[in-house]
C-alpha positions as CSV (number, residue, x, y, z in Angstrom):
1,M,-62.1,67.8,30.5
2,S,-60.3,65.7,28.0
3,E,-62.2,63.4,25.7
4,A,-60.3,60.2,27.4
5,L,-61.7,61.4,31.0
6,Q,-65.3,61.6,29.5
7,L,-65.4,58.1,28.7
8,N,-67.1,55.3,30.9
9,P,-65.0,52.4,32.1
10,A,-66.3,50.1,29.3
11,E,-65.7,52.9,26.7
12,A,-62.3,53.4,28.0
13,A,-61.4,49.7,27.9
14,A,-62.9,49.7,24.3
15,A,-60.9,52.6,23.2
16,E,-57.7,50.8,24.3
17,A,-58.5,47.8,22.3
18,W,-59.4,49.7,19.2
19,S,-56.0,51.5,19.4
20,T,-54.1,48.0,19.4
21,L,-56.5,46.8,16.6
22,R,-56.0,49.3,14.6
23,L,-52.1,49.3,14.6
24,H,-52.5,45.5,13.3
25,L,-54.8,46.3,10.8
26,E,-52.4,48.8,9.4
27,D,-49.2,46.9,9.9
28,G,-50.6,43.7,8.2
29,S,-50.2,41.6,11.3
30,S,-52.5,38.6,12.0
31,F,-54.5,38.8,15.2
32,V,-56.8,37.3,17.6
33,F,-59.4,39.6,19.0
34,E,-60.7,38.1,22.0
35,A,-63.9,39.8,23.5
36,G,-65.7,38.4,26.3
37,A,-69.4,38.3,26.8
38,G,-71.0,41.6,26.5
39,A,-67.8,43.4,25.1
40,G,-69.1,44.5,21.6
41,K,-67.3,42.0,19.6
42,T,-69.3,42.5,16.5
43,Y,-69.2,46.1,16.8
44,S,-65.4,46.0,16.8
45,L,-65.5,43.8,13.6
46,I,-67.7,46.2,12.0
47,A,-65.3,48.8,13.0
48,A,-62.4,46.8,11.5
49,L,-64.0,46.6,8.1
50,R,-64.8,50.4,7.9
51,H,-61.4,51.0,8.6
52,I,-60.1,49.0,6.0
53,L,-62.7,50.4,3.8
54,D,-61.7,54.0,4.5
55,D,-57.8,53.0,4.1
56,R,-57.9,50.7,1.2
57,A,-61.1,50.2,-0.6
58,R,-59.9,51.7,-3.9
59,E,-56.7,49.8,-4.1
60,L,-58.8,46.6,-3.3
61,I,-61.3,47.4,-6.0
62,R,-58.6,48.5,-8.7
63,R,-56.6,45.1,-7.9
64,H,-60.1,43.2,-8.2
65,Q,-59.5,42.2,-4.6
66,Q,-61.9,41.9,-1.6
67,V,-61.8,41.5,2.3
68,A,-63.4,38.4,3.3
69,C,-65.4,38.2,6.3
70,I,-66.3,34.7,7.3
71,T,-69.2,34.2,9.6
72,Y,-71.0,31.4,11.2
73,T,-74.5,32.0,10.6
74,N,-76.7,33.6,7.7
75,V,-78.1,35.8,10.4
76,A,-74.7,37.3,11.2
77,R,-73.9,37.4,7.6
78,D,-76.7,39.8,6.9
79,M,-76.1,41.8,9.7
80,I,-72.6,42.6,8.7
81,I,-73.6,43.2,4.9
82,A,-76.1,45.7,6.2
83,Q,-73.9,47.5,8.5
84,T,-71.2,47.8,5.9
85,D,-73.8,49.0,3.2
86,G,-73.0,45.9,1.0
87,H,-69.7,47.6,-0.2
88,P,-68.2,45.8,-3.1
89,A,-64.8,45.4,-1.5
90,I,-66.3,43.3,0.9
91,Y,-67.0,39.6,0.5
92,C,-69.1,38.5,3.4
93,E,-70.3,34.8,3.6
94,T,-70.7,32.1,5.8
95,T,-67.8,29.4,6.3
96,H,-69.4,27.0,4.0
97,A,-70.7,29.3,1.3
98,F,-67.0,31.1,1.4
99,A,-65.3,27.7,1.0
100,W,-67.2,26.8,-1.9
101,S,-66.8,30.1,-3.7
102,L,-63.1,29.1,-3.7
103,I,-63.1,25.5,-4.4
104,S,-66.0,25.6,-7.1
105,R,-63.4,27.0,-9.6
106,F,-61.5,24.0,-9.6
107,Q,-63.8,21.6,-11.1
108,K,-61.4,19.2,-12.5
109,R,-59.6,18.7,-9.4
110,L,-63.0,18.4,-7.4
111,C,-64.4,15.5,-9.8
112,E,-60.9,13.7,-8.8
113,L,-61.5,14.1,-5.0
114,V,-65.3,13.6,-4.7
115,P,-65.1,9.9,-5.1
116,T,-62.5,9.8,-2.4
117,L,-64.7,11.4,0.3
118,E,-66.3,9.2,3.0
119,G,-69.8,9.8,2.0
120,W,-69.3,9.0,-1.6
121,Q,-67.1,6.0,-1.3
122,G,-70.0,3.5,-1.2
123,R,-71.5,5.5,-4.8
124,S,-68.3,4.9,-6.5
125,D,-69.9,2.9,-9.4
126,E,-72.6,5.3,-9.5
127,L,-70.1,8.3,-9.9
128,A,-68.2,6.3,-12.4
129,N,-71.1,5.4,-14.7
130,A,-72.9,8.7,-14.7
131,I,-74.6,9.3,-17.7
132,D,-74.8,12.6,-19.8
133,N,-78.2,13.2,-20.5
134,T,-77.4,16.1,-22.8
135,V,-77.2,15.7,-26.5
136,S,-73.9,16.8,-28.0
137,P,-73.1,17.4,-31.7
138,N,-70.0,15.5,-31.5
139,P,-70.4,12.2,-29.1
140,E,-66.7,11.3,-29.3
141,A,-65.4,14.9,-28.2
142,L,-66.2,14.0,-24.6
143,P,-66.2,10.6,-22.6
144,T,-69.8,9.1,-22.2
145,T,-69.4,8.0,-18.6
146,G,-68.2,9.7,-15.2
147,I,-69.1,12.8,-13.6
148,N,-67.5,16.0,-15.2
149,A,-69.1,18.8,-12.9
150,I,-69.5,19.2,-9.2
151,G,-72.4,21.3,-7.8
152,Y,-73.7,22.6,-4.5
153,A,-77.2,23.7,-4.2
154,L,-79.5,22.0,-1.7
155,G,-76.5,20.6,0.7
156,R,-77.4,17.1,-0.2
157,R,-75.7,14.2,-2.1
158,S,-77.1,13.5,-5.6
159,I,-76.3,12.8,-9.2
160,D,-77.9,14.6,-12.0
161,G,-76.8,13.4,-15.4
162,R,-72.9,14.0,-15.0
163,T,-73.2,16.5,-12.2
164,A,-72.4,15.5,-8.7
165,S,-73.9,17.6,-6.0
166,L,-72.5,17.8,-2.7
167,H,-73.6,17.6,0.9
168,H,-72.7,20.3,3.5
169,D,-70.1,17.7,5.0
170,D,-68.3,17.6,1.9
171,I,-67.3,21.4,1.7
172,F,-64.5,21.4,4.4
173,P,-63.0,18.1,3.4
174,L,-62.5,19.4,-0.1
175,Y,-61.5,22.8,0.8
176,I,-58.6,21.4,3.3
177,K,-57.6,19.1,0.5
178,L,-57.3,22.1,-2.0
179,M,-55.2,23.8,0.5
180,N,-52.5,21.5,0.0
181,S,-52.1,23.1,-3.7
182,A,-49.9,25.8,-4.2
183,K,-52.1,27.0,-7.1
184,F,-55.1,27.0,-5.0
185,R,-53.5,29.0,-2.2
186,S,-52.2,31.5,-4.5
187,A,-55.7,32.1,-6.0
188,L,-57.0,32.6,-2.6
189,T,-54.6,35.2,-1.5
190,S,-54.7,37.1,-4.8
191,R,-58.5,37.2,-4.4
192,F,-58.6,37.9,-0.6
193,P,-55.6,39.6,0.8
194,I,-57.4,40.1,4.2
195,I,-59.4,37.3,5.7
196,L,-61.7,38.1,8.9
197,V,-63.3,35.3,10.8
198,D,-66.3,36.0,12.9
199,E,-66.8,33.7,15.9
200,Y,-63.6,32.1,15.3
201,Q,-64.1,29.6,18.3
202,D,-67.0,27.9,16.6
203,T,-65.0,27.5,13.2
204,N,-64.3,23.9,12.0
205,A,-61.2,22.6,14.1
206,E,-59.7,21.0,10.9
207,L,-60.4,24.1,8.7
208,V,-58.3,26.2,11.3
209,A,-55.5,23.8,11.5
210,A,-55.1,23.9,7.8
211,F,-55.1,28.0,7.9
212,K,-52.2,27.4,10.5
213,E,-50.5,25.0,8.7
214,H,-50.8,26.6,4.9
215,F,-51.1,30.5,5.9
216,L,-50.2,31.9,9.3
217,G,-46.6,33.0,9.5
218,K,-46.0,32.3,5.8
219,Q,-44.6,34.9,3.5
220,G,-47.1,36.4,1.1
221,A,-50.0,34.9,2.8
222,P,-53.3,37.0,3.5
223,Q,-53.5,38.8,6.8
224,F,-55.8,36.9,9.3
225,G,-58.2,38.4,12.0
226,F,-59.9,36.2,14.1
227,F,-62.8,37.9,16.5
228,G,-64.6,35.8,18.9
229,D,-64.0,34.5,22.4
230,H,-62.7,30.7,23.2
231,W,-64.7,30.8,26.5
232,Q,-68.1,30.8,24.3
233,K,-66.9,27.9,22.5
234,I,-70.0,25.4,22.8
235,Y,-70.2,23.5,19.5
236,G,-68.7,20.0,19.1
237,D,-66.3,20.7,15.9
238,G,-65.2,24.2,17.0
239,C,-61.7,25.0,17.4
240,G,-61.7,26.8,20.7
241,S,-58.8,28.7,21.4
242,I,-56.2,29.6,18.6
243,Q,-52.6,29.6,19.5
244,H,-49.9,30.5,16.9
245,A,-46.6,32.4,17.3
246,S,-47.3,34.6,14.5
247,L,-50.9,35.9,16.0
248,K,-50.9,39.0,18.1
249,R,-53.2,38.9,20.8
250,V,-55.7,41.7,21.4
251,E,-58.3,41.9,24.5
252,K,-61.0,44.2,24.7
253,K,-61.8,44.4,28.2
254,A,-65.3,45.8,28.3
255,N,-68.9,44.8,29.1
256,F,-71.6,47.0,27.6
257,R,-74.2,44.6,28.5
258,S,-74.5,43.8,32.1
259,A,-74.9,45.9,35.2
260,K,-71.8,46.0,37.7
261,P,-72.8,43.6,40.1
262,I,-73.3,41.1,37.2
263,V,-70.0,42.2,35.8
264,D,-68.5,41.7,39.0
265,C,-69.5,38.0,39.2
266,L,-68.2,37.4,35.9
267,N,-64.7,38.7,36.8
268,K,-64.6,36.4,39.5
269,I,-65.6,33.2,37.4
270,R,-63.1,34.5,34.5
271,P,-60.2,36.5,36.4
272,D,-57.6,36.6,33.5
273,L,-60.2,38.7,31.6
274,Q,-61.4,41.4,33.9
275,Q,-64.0,43.5,32.2
276,A,-65.3,47.1,32.9
277,P,-68.8,48.0,33.2
278,R,-70.5,50.8,31.3
279,D,-71.9,52.2,34.6
280,P,-69.8,51.8,37.6
281,D,-72.9,52.8,39.9
282,S,-75.6,50.7,38.2
283,H,-77.3,48.1,40.3
284,A,-78.7,44.7,39.4
285,T,-79.9,41.7,41.5
286,V,-78.2,38.2,41.6
287,K,-79.8,35.2,43.5
288,L,-78.6,31.7,43.7
289,F,-81.2,28.7,44.6
290,H,-80.1,25.1,45.3
291,T,-81.9,22.1,46.6
292,N,-79.2,20.5,48.9
293,G,-81.8,20.4,51.6
294,W,-84.0,17.7,50.1
295,I,-83.5,14.4,52.1
296,G,-85.2,12.3,49.3
297,T,-83.7,9.7,47.1
298,R,-82.2,11.4,44.0
299,R,-81.7,10.1,40.6
300,T,-78.9,7.6,39.5
301,G,-76.9,6.9,36.4
302,A,-74.6,8.5,34.1
303,H,-77.4,11.0,32.7
304,W,-79.3,11.6,35.7
305,G,-77.1,10.9,38.7
306,G,-77.6,13.5,41.5
307,D,-80.8,15.5,40.1
308,L,-84.0,15.5,41.7
309,P,-86.9,13.3,40.8
310,E,-88.8,15.0,37.9
311,L,-91.6,16.1,39.9
312,K,-89.6,17.5,42.7
313,A,-87.4,19.4,39.8
314,A,-90.7,20.9,38.6
315,A,-91.5,21.8,42.1
316,A,-88.4,23.5,42.6
317,F,-88.7,25.4,39.2
318,Q,-92.0,26.5,40.0
319,A,-90.8,27.6,43.8
320,T,-88.0,29.6,42.2
321,K,-90.3,31.4,39.6
322,N,-92.8,32.3,42.5
323,T,-90.0,33.9,44.4
324,L,-88.7,36.0,41.7
325,I,-92.3,37.1,40.4
326,A,-92.7,38.4,44.0
327,D,-89.3,40.2,43.6
328,G,-90.7,42.1,40.6
329,W,-89.8,39.6,37.6
330,D,-92.1,39.4,34.6
331,F,-91.8,36.1,32.9
332,R,-94.2,37.5,29.9
333,S,-91.6,40.2,28.9
334,D,-88.0,40.4,28.5
335,T,-87.4,37.5,30.7
336,K,-85.5,34.2,29.5
337,V,-85.3,30.7,31.3
338,L,-82.4,28.9,30.1
339,M,-82.4,25.1,30.8
340,L,-79.7,22.3,29.9
341,T,-82.4,19.5,29.8
342,H,-85.7,19.4,28.1
343,R,-87.5,17.7,31.1
344,A,-89.2,21.0,32.3
345,L,-88.8,22.8,29.3
346,A,-90.8,20.2,27.1
347,N,-93.6,20.4,29.6
348,E,-93.6,24.2,29.7
349,I,-93.4,24.8,26.0
350,G,-96.0,22.0,24.9
351,Y,-93.9,19.0,23.5
352,S,-93.7,16.8,26.5
353,S,-94.3,13.5,24.3
354,M,-91.1,13.8,22.8
355,R,-89.3,12.8,26.0
356,D,-91.2,9.6,25.8
357,V,-90.9,8.8,22.2
358,F,-86.8,9.3,21.9
359,R,-84.2,7.6,23.8
360,F,-82.0,10.8,23.8
361,N,-82.8,14.3,23.7
362,D,-80.5,15.2,20.9
363,S,-83.0,13.2,18.7
364,F,-85.4,16.1,19.0
365,A,-83.6,18.9,20.9
366,R,-80.7,19.0,18.2
367,K,-82.6,17.5,15.2
368,A,-80.3,14.2,15.3
369,N,-83.6,12.4,14.2
370,D,-84.1,12.8,10.3
371,I,-87.8,13.0,10.7
372,I,-87.5,15.8,13.4
373,K,-85.0,17.6,11.1
374,Y,-87.3,17.3,8.0
375,F,-90.3,18.7,9.9
376,H,-88.3,21.7,11.2
377,E,-86.3,22.4,8.3
378,H,-88.5,21.7,5.6
379,L,-92.4,20.8,6.2
380,E,-93.3,23.4,8.6
381,P,-91.4,26.4,6.8
382,S,-93.2,25.2,3.7
383,A,-96.6,24.9,5.2
384,K,-96.4,28.3,6.6
385,A,-95.3,29.8,3.4
386,F,-98.2,28.2,2.0
387,L,-100.5,29.8,4.4
388,E,-98.9,33.2,3.5
389,K,-99.1,32.6,-0.2
390,R,-95.4,32.8,-0.8
391,F,-95.4,29.8,-2.9
392,G,-91.9,30.0,-4.2
393,A,-90.7,30.1,-0.9
394,M,-93.0,26.8,-0.2
395,F,-91.2,24.9,-3.2
396,Y,-87.8,26.1,-1.8
397,H,-88.5,24.7,1.7
398,I,-90.0,21.4,0.2
399,D,-86.5,20.9,-1.1
400,T,-87.7,20.3,-4.6
401,Q,-87.5,22.0,-7.9
402,R,-90.6,23.9,-8.4
403,P,-92.7,21.8,-10.7
404,V,-94.2,22.7,-13.9
405,M,-97.7,23.8,-13.7
406,K,-99.4,22.4,-17.1
407,G,-102.7,24.0,-16.3
408,P,-105.4,25.1,-13.3
409,A,-105.6,21.2,-12.5
410,D,-102.0,21.0,-11.3
411,K,-102.3,24.0,-9.2
412,A,-105.4,22.9,-7.7
413,R,-103.9,19.6,-6.9
414,W,-101.0,21.2,-4.9
415,S,-103.6,23.6,-3.1
416,T,-105.9,20.9,-2.2
417,V,-103.1,18.8,-0.8
418,M,-101.3,21.8,1.1
419,S,-104.7,23.0,2.5
420,R,-105.3,19.5,3.9
421,L,-101.9,19.4,5.4
422,C,-102.3,22.6,7.0
423,E,-105.6,21.3,8.6
424,L,-103.9,18.2,9.7
425,R,-101.1,20.0,11.5
426,E,-103.8,21.3,13.8
427,T,-106.0,18.5,14.2
428,G,-104.0,15.1,13.5
429,T,-101.3,12.9,14.7
430,V,-97.6,12.8,13.3
431,G,-98.8,9.4,11.6
432,D,-102.0,11.4,10.1
433,V,-99.6,14.0,8.6
434,I,-97.0,11.4,7.2
435,A,-100.0,9.3,5.6
436,H,-101.3,12.2,3.9
437,L,-97.9,13.4,2.4
438,Q,-97.4,9.9,1.2
439,N,-100.8,9.6,-0.4
440,S,-100.4,12.7,-2.2
441,E,-97.9,11.7,-4.5
442,L,-96.5,14.9,-4.6
443,P,-92.8,15.5,-3.8
444,L,-93.2,16.4,-0.2
445,L,-91.4,13.8,1.8
446,S,-87.6,13.8,1.9
447,E,-85.7,10.5,0.8
448,A,-84.7,10.0,4.5
449,V,-88.2,10.0,6.0
450,S,-89.5,7.8,3.2
451,R,-86.8,5.3,3.6
452,M,-87.5,5.0,7.3
453,E,-91.3,4.9,6.7
454,N,-90.7,2.0,4.1
455,D,-88.4,0.3,6.8
456,L,-91.3,0.6,9.3
457,A,-93.9,-0.8,7.1
458,L,-91.9,-3.8,6.1
459,A,-91.1,-4.5,9.5
460,N,-94.7,-4.3,10.7
461,Q,-95.9,-6.7,7.9
462,S,-93.1,-9.3,8.6
463,Q,-94.1,-9.0,12.5
464,E,-90.5,-8.8,13.3
465,P,-89.3,-6.9,16.4
466,L,-88.7,-3.2,15.7
467,S,-84.9,-1.6,15.8
468,N,-84.8,1.1,18.4
469,R,-85.0,3.4,15.4
470,L,-88.1,2.2,13.9
471,E,-89.9,1.7,17.7
472,E,-89.1,5.8,18.0
473,L,-90.9,6.2,14.8
474,D,-93.7,4.0,15.5
475,K,-94.4,5.8,18.9
476,L,-93.8,9.3,17.0
477,H,-96.7,8.5,14.6
478,A,-99.3,8.9,17.6
479,V,-98.2,12.1,18.9
480,R,-100.3,15.0,18.0
481,Y,-99.0,17.0,15.4
482,R,-99.3,20.2,17.5
483,E,-96.4,19.1,19.7
484,I,-94.1,19.1,16.3
485,I,-95.2,22.9,16.0
486,A,-94.5,23.7,19.4
487,L,-91.1,22.0,19.3
488,C,-90.1,23.8,16.0
489,E,-91.2,27.3,17.5
490,Y,-88.9,26.6,20.4
491,L,-86.1,25.5,17.7
492,D,-86.7,28.8,16.0
493,G,-86.3,30.8,19.2
494,H,-89.9,31.9,19.8
495,S,-90.2,31.0,23.2
496,P,-89.4,32.5,26.2
497,F,-87.6,29.2,27.4
498,E,-84.3,28.1,25.8
499,T,-81.4,25.9,26.3
500,K,-78.2,27.4,27.1
501,H,-76.9,26.4,23.7
502,G,-79.4,28.4,21.9
503,V,-78.7,32.0,23.3
504,K,-74.9,32.5,22.6
505,G,-74.9,35.9,21.4
506,D,-78.4,37.0,22.7
507,Q,-79.0,39.2,25.6
508,F,-82.2,39.8,28.0
509,E,-83.2,41.8,30.9
510,N,-83.8,39.0,33.2
511,V,-82.4,35.6,32.8
512,L,-83.0,32.3,35.2
513,V,-80.7,29.4,34.4
514,V,-81.5,26.1,35.4
515,F,-78.9,23.7,36.2
516,G,-79.6,20.2,36.2
517,R,-78.5,17.0,35.1
518,G,-79.8,14.7,31.8
519,W,-77.0,14.9,29.6
520,S,-73.9,12.9,30.3
521,D,-71.7,15.5,28.7
522,Y,-72.6,18.2,31.5
523,D,-72.1,17.7,35.0
524,F,-71.9,21.2,36.5
525,N,-71.4,19.9,40.2
526,A,-68.3,18.3,38.9
527,F,-67.2,21.2,37.2
528,L,-67.6,23.5,40.1
529,E,-65.4,20.9,42.2
530,V,-62.5,21.2,39.7
531,V,-62.4,25.1,39.7
532,G,-59.0,26.2,41.4
533,D,-57.5,23.1,40.9
534,P,-55.0,23.4,38.1
535,H,-53.8,19.7,38.4
536,R,-57.5,18.1,37.7
537,I,-58.3,20.8,35.4
538,A,-55.2,19.7,33.0
539,Q,-56.4,16.1,33.4
540,E,-59.9,16.8,32.5
541,R,-59.4,19.5,30.5
542,E,-61.9,18.9,27.5
543,R,-64.7,18.2,29.9
544,Y,-63.8,21.1,32.1
545,E,-63.7,23.5,29.2
546,R,-67.3,22.1,27.9
547,N,-68.8,22.8,31.3
548,R,-66.9,25.8,31.6
549,N,-67.9,27.3,28.6
550,L,-71.7,26.5,28.8
551,F,-71.7,27.7,32.5
552,Y,-70.1,31.1,31.4
553,V,-72.5,31.6,28.4
554,A,-75.5,31.1,30.4
555,V,-74.7,33.5,33.3
556,S,-73.6,36.2,31.0
557,R,-76.9,36.8,29.1
558,P,-78.6,39.1,31.5
559,K,-78.6,43.1,31.6
560,R,-80.2,43.4,35.2
561,R,-81.4,40.3,36.9
562,L,-79.7,37.0,37.2
563,A,-80.9,33.8,39.2
564,L,-79.4,30.5,39.3
565,L,-81.2,27.2,40.2
566,F,-79.4,24.0,40.6
567,T,-81.7,21.1,40.8
568,Q,-78.6,18.6,41.2
569,R,-77.1,17.9,44.8
570,L,-74.2,20.3,45.1
571,T,-71.1,19.1,47.2
572,P,-69.4,21.4,49.7
573,S,-66.4,22.0,47.3
574,A,-68.9,22.9,44.6
575,M,-70.8,25.2,47.0
576,T,-67.5,26.8,48.1
577,T,-66.8,27.9,44.5
578,L,-70.2,29.5,44.1
579,T,-70.4,31.1,47.6
580,G,-66.9,32.8,46.3
581,W,-68.4,33.8,43.0
582,F,-71.5,35.3,44.2
583,H,-70.5,36.3,47.5
584,G,-72.6,39.1,48.9
585,H,-75.7,37.7,46.9
586,P,-78.6,35.9,48.4
587,I,-78.3,32.0,48.3
588,Q,-81.3,30.1,49.4
589,D,-81.9,26.4,49.8
590,L,-85.4,25.4,48.6
591,G,-84.7,21.6,49.4
592,S,-86.9,21.7,52.7
593,A,-89.8,23.0,51.1
594,L,-90.0,20.4,48.4
């Protein structure tokens, strides 16, 4: 029997995709490598890098060149570096770090451009009057004011002496502006003749537009390879699908993750990218629950319209869980509950007060609030590092330079402050923790938090009505800090519950997806009504794709068991779509039992 006949269906589809991809790698064509959920996109990216190394590593090193591999996250970067043994011919970094490695060499031009950026325009006087604190043997040799260097370390805007430090949001605008320069483009091409982009669909849209304008289809430009899946674009500034006449398209029509019954459903949802399963005889369970039979009054408004009241939604969730447990699901093991809203999620994990404090879920769920962001990105990691006696990491997370310890008294002071902080994390309120940090007089609070706290104190002293922002802060002070710890654990992914945004790329044995309202950007009933209507899709494309992509990401995570619960009312046309996609699988109405 030939080797081809021994391949399972997924392997055969993967081999076909690899054959095409290898041809493009060797002939220098730029390409888009489209790999649906479970296809093994990262495996193919690693295979491409290894093939390039086998074919061209010596040549690249001799010419002082590298293959650039641009990733979306630090986790992906570290994994790719490990999988390619840190080979010197590969430069793998996040998009921001890659851009900075290129633009940082053009200091003179950066000094000219920084004052024109949106985030710096209000600081023009500060930039112009920057003072060099160093002592020069020849003071007349250099101008005495104005910035003369640009740095990028902590990702926040600051001026130290005559060096301006950039914010994360400054990197792409500068990168795009510099791409207008032929000298810059030449420097990029001479250093990186091949550029592979991981998770291309989430790459900044303006950055991809600049690649199209200045490189794709241009003589002498680098070879670009875009690996990803435009149906899994779920972040706001991502480019989604990439279309360009010079890009060859490769589709990997395999699914190594899910059992055949789940893959069959995915193929109905996405008929233009039919996937082959690993095992055509594999078994899986797929169940769909809805609440159309409930006859009470549902919620109204742009955010909640059509959804069950809160207590009824919780009851529907519990009824679904009980049914699945009776069917053999174990919610303590490899099971994930995916929720779009944080209503039931917050109750389950232990940060339910957040919904009462903040007007919008994004404030805590996506760290739009500066104080929540500070707790998650700085205070919690620094406290944990202190408890683990990793003091260098503690200062790194605090986002401050490690202070000079002049003696045992300084060390004792830091130890006392951090020890009391760790006690208050367990026993105190958010207000207790913040008051302790303020009273410590150590550089623990961020500028944003200090500014908000000062604004709240002044407003309280003047007895003026609080703005929405300060009213939220005032309410947050009364919350037990243990809820912040629970929220941060959720944001870190250390929870059996998750929002659908948080699991892209992950896979689990069992997945329960809860579809409800609570976010005006998403209405899955409206999405299901539009499916199959090209005219309406064209009219509502952005909204349609936003809902479609999140739905696809959610239902494509499981290996063996998938369940869907809809707490919002589904119209007949929406039900028709679902019954078509999940034909042959149980569909249960929980409404009459609520």
